[in-house]
C-alpha positions as a Python dict, from the first residue, in 0.01 Angstrom:
ca = {
    (1, 'M'): (0, 0, 0),
    (2, 'I'): (-211, 286, 134),
    (3, 'S'): (-509, 50, 172),
    (4, 'G'): (-295, -192, 370),
    (5, 'A'): (-323, -471, 111),
    (6, 'L'): (52, -462, 35),
    (7, 'Q'): (353, -376, 249),
    (8, 'P'): (593, -113, 111),
    (9, 'D'): (944, -228, 22),
    (10, 'C'): (1081, 76, 203),
    (11, 'G'): (959, 394, 363),
    (12, 'S'): (641, 435, 562),
    (13, 'I'): (279, 541, 522),
    (14, 'R'): (91, 758, 769),
    (15, 'I'): (-283, 820, 776),
    (16, 'D'): (-395, 1090, 1020),
    (17, 'E'): (-38, 1093, 1156),
    (18, 'E'): (-69, 723, 1251),
    (19, 'L'): (191, 489, 1107),
    (20, 'L'): (2, 235, 894),
    (21, 'A'): (234, -53, 988),
    (22, 'N'): (162, -2, 1361),
    (23, 'D'): (-216, -37, 1339),
    (24, 'T'): (-332, -157, 999),
    (25, 'V'): (-687, -245, 1113),
    (26, 'G'): (-737, 78, 1309),
    (27, 'T'): (-600, 286, 1026),
    (28, 'Q'): (-818, 106, 770),
    (29, 'Q'): (-1124, 195, 980),
    (30, 'R'): (-1051, 561, 898),
    (31, 'L'): (-1005, 485, 529),
    (32, 'G'): (-1261, 426, 256),
    (33, 'A'): (-1121, 268, -59),
    (34, 'L'): (-1263, 238, -407),
    (35, 'L'): (-997, 70, -613),
    (36, 'D'): (-1246, -76, -860),
    (37, 'H'): (-1605, -197, -844),
    (38, 'V'): (-1513, -560, -776),
    (39, 'G'): (-1652, -677, -446),
    (40, 'I'): (-2016, -598, -507),
    (41, 'Y'): (-2213, -911, -448),
    (42, 'P'): (-2444, -957, -750),
    (43, 'R'): (-2698, -1170, -562),
    (44, 'L'): (-2750, -897, -303),
    (45, 'T'): (-2946, -577, -346),
    (46, 'V'): (-2781, -236, -310),
    (47, 'R'): (-2930, -210, 38),
    (48, 'E'): (-2800, -556, 134),
    (49, 'N'): (-2452, -484, -7),
    (50, 'L'): (-2427, -159, 189),
    (51, 'A'): (-2555, -319, 509),
    (52, 'Y'): (-2308, -606, 472),
    (53, 'F'): (-2011, -370, 430),
    (54, 'G'): (-2145, -147, 709),
    (55, 'R'): (-2142, -444, 946),
    (56, 'L'): (-1788, -532, 835),
    (57, 'R'): (-1688, -174, 919),
    (58, 'G'): (-1841, -198, 1266),
    (59, 'I'): (-2147, 24, 1227),
    (60, 'P'): (-2383, -63, 1517),
    (61, 'E'): (-2709, -228, 1409),
    (62, 'S'): (-2902, 57, 1574),
    (63, 'R'): (-2748, 304, 1325),
    (64, 'L'): (-2701, 79, 1023),
    (65, 'D'): (-3040, 117, 850),
    (66, 'G'): (-3026, 495, 880),
    (67, 'R'): (-2675, 513, 741),
    (68, 'V'): (-2764, 280, 451),
    (69, 'D'): (-3061, 503, 365),
    (70, 'E'): (-2841, 813, 386),
    (71, 'V'): (-2580, 668, 147),
    (72, 'I'): (-2852, 553, -94),
    (73, 'S'): (-2987, 909, -97),
    (74, 'I'): (-2643, 1072, -139),
    (75, 'L'): (-2573, 854, -443),
    (76, 'G'): (-2921, 872, -596),
    (77, 'L'): (-2978, 498, -571),
    (78, 'E'): (-3335, 508, -440),
    (79, 'A'): (-3486, 349, -753),
    (80, 'A'): (-3234, 63, -749),
    (81, 'A'): (-3194, 16, -373),
    (82, 'D'): (-3395, -304, -348),
    (83, 'R'): (-3284, -464, -676),
    (84, 'R'): (-3011, -727, -696),
    (85, 'T'): (-2697, -574, -839),
    (86, 'A'): (-2655, -846, -1104),
    (87, 'G'): (-2719, -680, -1439),
    (88, 'F'): (-2660, -327, -1312),
    (89, 'S'): (-2521, -68, -1551),
    (90, 'Q'): (-2163, 47, -1503),
    (91, 'G'): (-2288, 363, -1332),
    (92, 'E'): (-2513, 171, -1091),
    (93, 'R'): (-2225, -64, -1002),
    (94, 'M'): (-1994, 234, -948),
    (95, 'K'): (-2248, 407, -724),
    (96, 'T'): (-2287, 90, -519),
    (97, 'A'): (-1908, 55, -491),
    (98, 'L'): (-1883, 419, -381),
    (99, 'G'): (-2147, 347, -120),
    (100, 'R'): (-1936, 58, 5),
    (101, 'A'): (-1637, 294, 37),
    (102, 'I'): (-1824, 567, 231),
    (103, 'I'): (-2072, 362, 435),
    (104, 'H'): (-1867, 398, 756),
    (105, 'S'): (-1810, 775, 713),
    (106, 'P'): (-1433, 749, 680),
    (107, 'G'): (-1218, 1056, 727),
    (108, 'N'): (-1001, 956, 433),
    (109, 'L'): (-1089, 822, 90),
    (110, 'L'): (-868, 645, -161),
    (111, 'L'): (-1050, 660, -494),
    (112, 'D'): (-950, 523, -833),
    (113, 'E'): (-1155, 681, -1115),
    (114, 'P'): (-1466, 722, -898),
    (115, 'T'): (-1668, 912, -1158),
    (116, 'N'): (-1630, 649, -1429),
    (117, 'G'): (-1979, 576, -1563),
    (118, 'L'): (-2158, 817, -1331),
    (119, 'D'): (-2429, 1060, -1437),
    (120, 'V'): (-2375, 1434, -1394),
    (121, 'P'): (-2596, 1476, -1080),
    (122, 'T'): (-2408, 1197, -903),
    (123, 'V'): (-2070, 1343, -1002),
    (124, 'R'): (-2180, 1675, -854),
    (125, 'S'): (-2299, 1504, -533),
    (126, 'L'): (-1968, 1322, -508),
    (127, 'R'): (-1772, 1646, -553),
    (128, 'A'): (-1971, 1807, -272),
    (129, 'L'): (-1901, 1507, -47),
    (130, 'L'): (-1525, 1503, -101),
    (131, 'T'): (-1283, 1718, 89),
    (132, 'C'): (-932, 1576, 108),
    (133, 'I'): (-869, 1266, -98),
    (134, 'I'): (-618, 1075, -298),
    (135, 'F'): (-773, 1068, -639),
    (136, 'S'): (-637, 845, -915),
    (137, 'S'): (-768, 899, -1264),
    (138, 'H'): (-679, 913, -1629),
    (139, 'V'): (-967, 1157, -1683),
    (140, 'L'): (-752, 1466, -1666),
    (141, 'E'): (-1038, 1714, -1696),
    (142, 'E'): (-1179, 1562, -1375),
    (143, 'V'): (-834, 1586, -1214),
    (144, 'R'): (-810, 1954, -1314),
    (145, 'A'): (-1156, 2025, -1174),
    (146, 'L'): (-1111, 1841, -845),
    (147, 'C'): (-747, 1847, -743),
    (148, 'D'): (-546, 2122, -578),
    (149, 'S'): (-224, 1924, -608),
    (150, 'V'): (-134, 1669, -875),
    (151, 'V'): (141, 1410, -877),
    (152, 'V'): (225, 1267, -1220),
    (153, 'I'): (377, 921, -1200),
    (154, 'A'): (554, 769, -1500),
    (155, 'K'): (726, 431, -1502),
    (156, 'G'): (694, 403, -1125),
    (157, 'S'): (857, 737, -1045),
    (158, 'V'): (730, 1086, -977),
    (159, 'A'): (767, 1281, -1302),
    (160, 'A'): (630, 1608, -1160),
    (161, 'Q'): (401, 1752, -899),
    (162, 'G'): (221, 2078, -842),
    (163, 'T'): (-110, 2244, -911),
    (164, 'P'): (-268, 2176, -1251),
    (165, 'Q'): (-181, 2534, -1349),
    (166, 'E'): (183, 2490, -1240),
    (167, 'L'): (218, 2170, -1442),
    (168, 'C'): (79, 2346, -1749),
    (169, 'R'): (315, 2642, -1703),
    (170, 'H'): (613, 2414, -1637),
    (171, 'T'): (556, 2219, -1961),
    (172, 'G'): (432, 2511, -2172),
    (173, 'S'): (101, 2334, -2221),
    (174, 'A'): (-248, 2474, -2265),
    (175, 'T'): (-420, 2174, -2101),
    (176, 'L'): (-342, 1928, -1823),
    (177, 'E'): (-371, 1645, -2074),
    (178, 'E'): (-101, 1802, -2290),
    (179, 'A'): (117, 1858, -1981),
    (180, 'F'): (70, 1494, -1882),
    (181, 'V'): (180, 1372, -2225),
    (182, 'R'): (484, 1603, -2223),
    (183, 'L'): (582, 1474, -1878),
    (184, 'T'): (523, 1104, -1940),
    (185, 'A'): (589, 1052, -2311),
    (186, 'P'): (815, 1326, -2447),
    (187, 'E'): (896, 1107, -2749),
    (188, 'E'): (527, 1119, -2844),
    (189, 'V'): (531, 1501, -2833),
    (190, 'A'): (848, 1510, -3048),
    (191, 'A'): (684, 1283, -3307),
    (192, 'C'): (391, 1521, -3343),
}
């Protein structure tokens, strides 16, 4: 719904104080989304994929090559930049998909498990790049390291929200993973 692909059944979504329903295309221009790494064209190189998505996002041709080179550098894709993406490792596909999400320098990012398959230097580069994001992940150590505020959703409803430390205190847990289990599957905790 945040990406504009689905309409909410009720309520509203605002991005930068703009109601999403009023200007879906304009709002999407300010949003970069990585919901999975589908959408990378395997017959295109990294450079060609990024240029294609840059054009779709309205980057002027006069700035496109420079921005593609910048994203390639940020993500450490120099060695793979001119190879077709068919046969890429999971990490190389993820880096290319991240490039697709940030090519137009969006003010807002919607990321679903963006560090999955990435090497440590790229994870560190990504952390430095991110400021305010919606981050969806089952890698709770990454959530603890990156997120100031966490919303735990179970069975379609908000089970709890707060800082990682608050969630641990609230559940009497030593780790965010343990807090997550206590919040989402209390029967599993009781069985242990």
